[in-house]
N, C-alpha and C positions, 0 to 999 in steps of 0.2 A: 640827694636836689632836692629846690625845690619848683615845684610848678604852679603857677601863677598864671591868675584866669580861669572867669568861668567855664566850664562845658558847653557854656552853648555855641561858643563860638566855633568853627570848625576851623577856626590856626589852633584853638592850643590844643581842642579831640582831639586833629591830625597827633600836634605831640607826644599828646598824653596816648593814643594808643599804640603809636609807637616805642612809647617808653617801657609799655606795659609788655610786647609782641620783642621786646630787644632785653624783658626783664633785668630792668636796669630800676633799678629801688629811686623812688623820688612820694616828698610828701608834698600833697595836694593842698593850696591858697586856691579858694575861693574867690580873689578878690576882683570882684565889679570893675570895666576902664573906666567907670563915671561915679561911683561909691564908694569907689576906693587910691585913687588917686593918691591921698596925700601916701598911703602903705605903696603902693608901686612903687611912687617919686624914689624907696627909700633905696631899690634896688635898679628905677630906670628912668631918666628923668626923659623919659620920652609917655609916662605912663601910659604907657600900651602889653597890651598882653596882644598871645605867649610873651610872658618875662621867664625865661630859666635860669636861676641858683646855682652853680655849679657845687660843687662838694670841698671846692680846694677856693669858694668863695669867688668867681669869675661872676659877672653874671652872660648872659648873649637872649636877645633878641630877634625876634623875627622869627616865622615860626620856618621858611627856608634856613637859616644860617644855621636851627639850631638844629635839624635835623641830620645840615650836615655836618656841625657837632658831632654827635649819636651813631653815625654812621660809621668816623672814623674814633671811636671809643669800640665800636665791635668789630673794628677789623671784616676786610671786604669780603670775605666768605661770606662773614652771615647780614653786610648792608642790604636793606631795599631796595637798591639804587645803583645799578652797573657805572662803574666806578670812572669806565673808558670809555671810549671810544663808539660806534652811531646807538645801543640799547641806551648809556647813557643820555644821549641829546636828544634823545626818542621821547627818555623820559623825563630831562627836564621840563621839555617842549610840551606837553600831557599836562607837568606837576604844575606850570606856571601858566597852561587855559583854568585851571583849575580855580586854584587859587586866583585867577584874576578874578576868575565867576564871580565868587564869596563877593571879593573882596566891593565890586560892581555888589551883588544884590545888601551889602552893609552898604554903601552910599546913599542906593538909594529908599534903605528901609530908614536913611538918615533920613534923605530929604523929603521923604511922605510922615515923619512919626516928628519930627522940630519944628517944623518949617508952618505954620497954618495955612496957603498955597504954594504949596507943595509945584517949584520950577519949573514951566511943562517940558521946558528943552531940556536939564534935566534929568529929569521922568524917560521921556524918551531915547533917546543918548543912552543912558540906563539899558534902558529894558531890552530896545533893542542889540547893543553889545551882546548882552548876558546871552538874547536867544538865536544872537549868530551864536557865540557857542557852543554851548548848546545843540545847538546841530550839528555843528562843525565835529563834539564829542562822542554825537549817537551814532555818530559814521564809523568815524573810529572803532570804538567800538559793538559796532552790532558786523562789521568786517572781519573782528579774530573773536576766538575758537575755543581755546582756553580759557578757562575759570575766570583768569582775571587777567589783566589788563597786556603781562608781557608773559604772561607762562604760566605754571602751573604754582605760585609761588605769591603772596601777596606782596605789594608793594608801597611805596612812599603815594603812587596815582592813584594806585586801590585807596588809596586807605584820604588822602584829601576829593577823591569822588566822591565816594562814599560819605566826607564830613558835609563837602560843600552842597551836594544836594536836598542832606535833612537840615540842612541849612536854609537852604528859597524856599525850599516845604514847609515848612514850621512858622520862617519870618518873613513871608512874604505869601501866605495862602492864598494859590486860586492866580494870582495872578503869571506863573506863568504855566505851560503844557506842558507837566513830567512828564504825568502816565504814557501823556502819548507818545510823549520819544522813547519805544519801547529797551531800546538794547541799554542804553541807562535808568531806567524806572528795574530792571533786570540784575542787573547789575547792583545797587542804591538795598533790594532786596541781598541781594550775597550779601552786604558785609552788613548791615544791619544785622543778619541772625547769628552771626558769631557772636561770643560768647563775652568776648572785646569790647566789640561793640552797645552789645547791650551794657555793660560793664560802669564806659563809661561817655556819659550822658545823660546829657540835661534836657531838659522839651524848655522851650522859645517860648519865657512870657516875656511883653515888651510890657515894662514897671516903673511907672514917672521916676526908678531910682537911677534905671539904665538911658533914658528920655533926658 
């Protein structure tokens, strides 16, 4: 398999971490969604990352869809998301909130970085959405006593939360009080202490090529 995209994207990073934990071999092509669009277009007309090229040549895009495919590959016993029932619904809820927060963070970053004068309404809207979701996720995490969100084994919710929090901290430094949200801060620290998180990591630097 080939995973396309840079690890400073929380969406690419969550897929790479899942691939590694599942012990599914892959080649990483760190192409940028800005500077390498012609390369990405060979596989994905949307020119977005992550893009996963399967061994049979099939192409999957969107991190949530990719993880669904990976879960099917490894089977229900190894999958890092419950396959049915209330646990699945709850897992999907947390993943959607975390991924949505990361997506709003990307929108806020683009608004601040790509426009000479950021549109105040959009900045405020994204900021409120992120802050309110972080507050809900922090309360949810604080109410849980296990090492990971849904028990003693790391899952997709844990991974996307960790990747999202790292992205917000580095791409939008000082914009959100992440340290003040103790449960999320502890969760992020637990994730980043894992060898797989340390190995699949790329500091975020906003360069002209990305902007």
